[in-house]
C-alpha positions in Angstrom: -5.6 -32.7 -60.4 -5.6 -29.0 -60.4 -9.4 -28.9 -60.3 -9.4 -31.3 -57.3 -6.9 -29.1 -55.5 -9.0 -26.0 -56.1 -12.2 -27.7 -55.0 -10.4 -28.9 -51.8 -9.1 -25.4 -51.0 -12.6 -23.9 -51.7 -14.1 -26.5 -49.3 -11.6 -25.7 -46.6 -12.2 -21.9 -47.0 -16.0 -22.4 -46.7 -15.6 -24.7 -43.7 -13.3 -22.2 -41.9 -15.6 -19.3 -42.6 -18.6 -21.2 -41.4 -16.8 -22.3 -38.3 -15.8 -18.7 -37.6 -19.3 -17.4 -37.6 -21.1 -20.2 -35.9 -20.9 -21.1 -32.2 -19.2 -24.4 -32.3 -20.1 -27.3 -30.1 -17.6 -29.8 -28.7 -18.8 -32.4 -31.2 -18.1 -30.1 -34.2 -14.7 -29.2 -32.8 -13.8 -32.9 -32.5 -15.0 -33.6 -36.1 -13.2 -30.6 -37.5 -10.1 -31.5 -35.6 -10.1 -35.2 -36.8 -10.9 -34.4 -40.4 -9.0 -31.2 -41.1 -6.6 -30.1 -38.4 -4.9 -33.5 -37.7 -4.1 -34.2 -41.4 -2.8 -30.7 -41.7 -0.6 -31.4 -38.7 0.8 -34.4 -40.4 1.7 -32.2 -43.4 3.3 -29.7 -41.0 5.4 -32.4 -39.5 6.7 -33.6 -42.9 7.3 -30.1 -44.1 9.0 -29.0 -40.9 11.3 -32.1 -41.0 12.3 -31.3 -44.6 13.0 -27.7 -43.7 14.9 -28.8 -40.7 17.1 -31.1 -42.7 17.9 -28.2 -45.1 18.6 -25.8 -42.3 20.6 -28.2 -40.1 24.0 -27.0 -41.3 23.1 -23.4 -40.6 21.6 -24.2 -37.2 24.6 -26.2 -36.3 27.0 -23.4 -37.1 25.0 -21.0 -34.9 24.5 -23.7 -32.2 20.8 -23.4 -32.6 19.8 -27.0 -33.3 17.6 -27.7 -30.2 15.5 -24.6 -30.8 15.2 -25.2 -34.5 14.2 -28.8 -34.0 11.6 -27.9 -31.4 10.0 -25.3 -33.6 10.0 -27.3 -36.8 9.5 -30.8 -35.6 8.6 -31.2 -31.9 5.9 -28.5 -31.7 3.9 -29.8 -34.7 4.3 -33.3 -33.5 3.0 -32.5 -30.0 0.1 -30.4 -31.5 -0.9 -33.3 -33.8 -0.4 -36.3 -31.5 -0.4 -35.2 -27.9 -3.1 -32.6 -27.9 -6.6 -33.8 -26.8 -9.0 -34.2 -29.8 -11.0 -30.9 -30.2 -8.8 -28.9 -27.8 -7.7 -25.9 -29.9 -6.3 -23.9 -26.9 -3.5 -26.4 -26.4 -0.2 -24.7 -25.5 3.2 -26.3 -26.2 5.8 -26.1 -23.5 7.7 -22.8 -23.8 11.2 -23.8 -23.1 13.0 -21.6 -25.6 16.7 -21.3 -25.1 
């Protein structure tokens, strides 16, 4: 399992470096988004939700639950599911309180 993880990370690093030096086309952006960025967004949603659950008592004490949920859950969700495929310049709404 460790070898698979190391191979996957190595593949991602090569892919990221290659994309940084090459002029990307819209097709390459869409493929990279669908194969790498969207699954990473799903991981970010799950991780953010877990962190939110742990931090919820502290956020409730400081009355900061809406901002905490936006940053940890809503923003990754919007970036993963509402952003057009291949659009990496997508901006989430900036309604910080």
